[in-house]
N, C-alpha and C positions, 0 to 999 in steps of 0.2 A: 644507630643514627650517629653521623662523626659530631664531635665536640664543636669542629669548626668546620664553617661551610664555606667550601672553595667555588670559585666561580669556572665556569665551562673552561677556559683559557689556563686558569691557575690548575685544575685537575689535569691537562692535557702535560702542561711543564711535568709536574708530580710523576704522572706515569711514566714521562719519557726521561727522568731523570731513575726512575728502578730500572726501568729497561735496561739503562745500561748497568749491568751488574759490577763492572768493575770498580766503576765510580762509586754506586751504591755500597756495595760496602768495605771501600774506603773509606767514604765518611763514618761510617758507624765505627771503625778500627781506630779512626783519627780520634771520633768523638770520645773513646774510650780512653784512649792515651792519653787525653789532654783532660779528662776528668779525674784519670789518676794521680798526673801531675799537679793538678790545683790542689789535689788533698795530700802531697808530698808532706810536709810536717806531721801526719799521722799514720805515713807508710815508713819514712826514713825520717829517726831521729834519735838522737843520744840521750833522750830524755824521755822518760817515762809520757805516754798518755794522760794517764790518772794515775794516782798515788793516795793512799790513806795513811796517816803516819799519826799516831796517839789520836784517834777519832776524829781528826782533820782531813777533809777532801782537798787534796793540792792537787794542780793542773800544771805540772812543770813543764808540759810542750807551750804554753802560751805565757807564763809565769815566772820569771828569775827569781827563785827561792836562794838566800845566803847559807854558807854550809852552816853557820854557827844553830841553825834552826836543828841541824840534825847530831849537833855533838861536835863537830868542826873548827874551823876559825877562818876560812877564806871566804872571799867575797861572792864566788859564783861555784853554786854544788855539781861535781861531776858525780851524776847518778851512775856511772860506770865504774867508778870507784869500788873497791869490794866492801872497806867499812863501811860506807854511805848503803849498799844494798843490804850491807847484813843488818845495820841499825834499821832501815825503813823495814824491812821483811821482820824483825823481831818484835815490831811496834804496827805494823800495820800490810799492809800489799802493795803491788804495782802492777800496772799492766802497760806492757811495752809495745811500742808499735815491731811489726815483722820484720823490719830491720834497724837494727840499732846503732845506724850511723848517723850523722847528717852529711851534708856537704864537704864541712870543714873539719869533721872529727877527724884524727888522726890516731890510727891504730899505733901502739905502743908496743903491743904485744904479739907483734910478727915475727912469723918461724925462721923468716928471712928477711937480708935487706931490703928495702923498698926499691922499688916495685916488688911487690910479692905477688907469687902467681895466683890462679883462682883457685881456690878451694873444690873447684868441682874436678879437680885434676887430682884430688887426693882423696882416699877411698874417706869414709866417715869417721872411723876409726884414727886413721890417721891427720884427719884433720881436728878431730878433738884432742889429741894427743900434743898437737903442736900448736894450737891455740890456746895460751894458758887462761884467756878469760873466757872463754868456751870450755875450756877442762873444768873450770870451778863452778860450772851448773851440773849436777849427775845427770841431767837428760842430755847435756851438750847443745846450749840454745842453736838453733840455727841461724837467728838474726846477729849471733857474735860472729859468724864466719865470714870472708869478704869473697862472696861465691864469685865473683868476676875478679878477683884480684883488686890489687889498689896502686895508685899511682907513683911516682918517683916520691914523692913526702908524705906517705904509707895514708891517702885517703881513700876510702873505699868507691870503686870505681860505680857501681850501681847507683849509690846513693848522688853521687852526683851527675849520672845519665837522669836520673828524674829532675832532679833540680834545674839542671842544665834545658832539658827538654820542657820545661816549664817557661824559663826565661825566656826561648827561642822563640816560642810558640807566640806568648803575649809580646815580644818584640816585635814581631813579625805582623801580627793583627793590630797593634796600636799604629805601628810605622803605615801599614796596608791603609788603614781606615783615617789615619789625619793626612796622608799624603794623597787620600783618593778624595776626600774633601776640596782639600786646596785645588788639586789638580781641574775638578768637575764646576766648581766657580769658577775658576780662573778660562776655563775650554767655552763655560756657559757666555761668559761676557763678549772674550773674543767673535764665534761666532752668532751669537744674536745681534750685537750693533755691528759689524764688520766694520770696513771703510777705513779710516787712520787709526782707530780702536785695533782691530785686527793685526793692521801693517806694524805699528808701533810695538803692539805686544809679542807678536814672531821675533823682530830682530832682538826684544829684549831675551827671550826663550831662547835663540840663538845664543847670543854671550854666553848665558847662564848656565847653559847645558856646555858649554867648551870648558869651564871651569872644573880643573879635575878636583874631584872629590876625594880621595883617596890622599893625594899630595895636602890639600889643605888639614886633612886629618892628622896626619903626620905631622904638620907645621903646630897644630895648638896642641897635640898631646905633649910638644916640648915646656908648653906654658900652664897648662891643667891638666889636671888628672882626668880623664875620660872615665864619666858615670855614665849610669842606665839611660837616664834622662837627658843629661848633655849628650851622649852618643845620638839619642833619638831624634833631640832638637837641629844638630849637624846634617843628619841622614835625612828628614824631613825636608829641609831647604832644596837640596837635589834631586829628590825623588817623587816629587808633585809630577813631575812632567809626563810621567809615564802615561796617566788618563786625559791629558789636557787634547792632545791632538786629535784622538777619538770623540773626545765630547764636542770640541770646536768644529767636525767635519759633520755632525747629526744637527748641530744647530745651524750651522751654514746649509744645511738642507733644507731643515723645516722652517725656516722662519718666515719664506714667501710661499709658504701653504696657506690653501686657503682658509682650515679654519684657526690660522693664525691673524690673518690678515682681518675674519670675522670679529675675532676677538679684539683687534685695534680697533675696528671700528665700532664695538659695543662700548669700548670707554676703557677698557681694561688695562691695567698698570703694567708696565714693562717687567715687573717683578713677578707679579701673576701669571703674565703667558709664560716667561721663561722657565718656571719651576714649577707649574699648575699644568701645562700642556707640550711644553718642549720637553723638561727634564724626563719623564716616564719614559717617552722614546727611547732616550740617550739613555738612562740606567740599564736598559736589556742588555746593550751591547758591553756596558761597562761593569758589570756584576759580572759577566763571564771570566773578564781576566782578574777578580781579585784573586781568586787561588792563586793564579801564575805569580800575583803580583807578593803575597803573602810567603810563599815558595823563595822568591827572588830576595825578598827582606833576610829572610833565614839564613840565606846563604848567604847574603851581604855581613851581617853579622858575625859568622861561623870563619870567613876570610880573613875579618879583622880580628877577631879573636886569636885566628892561626900566626897573623904577624905579628900579634903584641901590640895591635894598636885599638883594641877594643873594648872590652869590660875592664875593670879594676883587676890585679892579681889577686889571686884567690876566690873569685867569683865561679860558679859551676858555667862553664863553659863545653860546648862539643868542639868549637875550634880552638880550644886549650888543650883538651883532649887528644885532638888530632896531633898539634904541636909537642905534645910527650910524646905521643906513640914515633914521632919522628926521630925525638931526640933519643930514645931509649930503644932502641931497634932489639935489642934481646928481650925485650916485654913485648912480643906481636899484640896481645890481648887489648893493650892500649888501642894503637891504630885501628885495630879489626873491630872494636866494639864501635869505636868514636864514629866509623865508616858506615858501617850497619845502621846505626840509630838513625845518622843523616840520609842516606840512602832511602831507608823507609821511610822515613818522616816527609820527604823531598816526593817521593814515589806517590806517596797516597794523596799529598796536594794535588800533583799534576793530574791523578786519576779525577780524583774530583771535581777538578777544573774542566775535564773533558765530558763529565757526567753535565755539569751545569750547562757548558756548552750546547750540546746536544740539546738538552732540557727548554731553554730560551731561542733554539733556531727555529725561525717558521717552515722553513722547508724541509726538516726532518718529518718523517712521517711516522705514525704508528706500526709496531712490529709484532 
């Protein structure tokens, strides 16, 4: 017995989604990558996940501990410091994440000047010998090695990729969600009421979409430092028109259908007619575009970061990694890694969008 009973129509859509193997497996791959990035602090961090010190359980990943707790004098404890590690091991134990770097951790023990080449280009013995921090561990802990190298500031590339992927996906999902809500509401009002409401709204949209959003961001960045939420707010102002035209057309087509007229005759309010009777029909076509809107949002953030008008300096970003690859041609792993991650992410989103489109297409037949 299935846990959720689906209607015949939804069962058909689910079957069509599964039939598209490329989109189906892309969905699961993207979901796994997204879940991994959500738990980034537990996978890539320069602080232990769990530690025991003198009988006390500590959670360094989530709580900041002063160094004086371990016999030091600094306000912030560097758990990668050999002195701190020896002190904790002498009085307890530590459980480290697989990668002992976070997105802003600087490796000061690099074998070569930053950007340092990936550790996989060396043998294990060579890597353990060249990385002093790893060599201190008798087993040469793999988490101490920069397997994809470092950027020009000595920060681990894998850690920045994990955190950058998380920010890009969250940014794309939030931007697509808010923009879609505004666009659907605006298109519904235009299409349902029509007349002067539709005409005036269309002229406003023509003027609004003519404003160059990139130039506006460049101007605003001269006055305020763009943050995640400020950047999101500015882009929402110009991206909500993506679904407005599609929803408007659906409402214009459906507002004079017989069941809508019957609803009006029964005394239903305009709000109930719009959101209970017309909106479900419009959502079928709008949901199809959602993965593509998310991909477009991720691309926009990457482009802004590449140009230097995106997230604050130091933030983990795929665009910033691509920019470093351009500025450090002697370190090809930076540009290649950023390009591959971005290409794979966008390809998965496009394949998912194609599968959703097939699943919601009423003309699609079973295969």
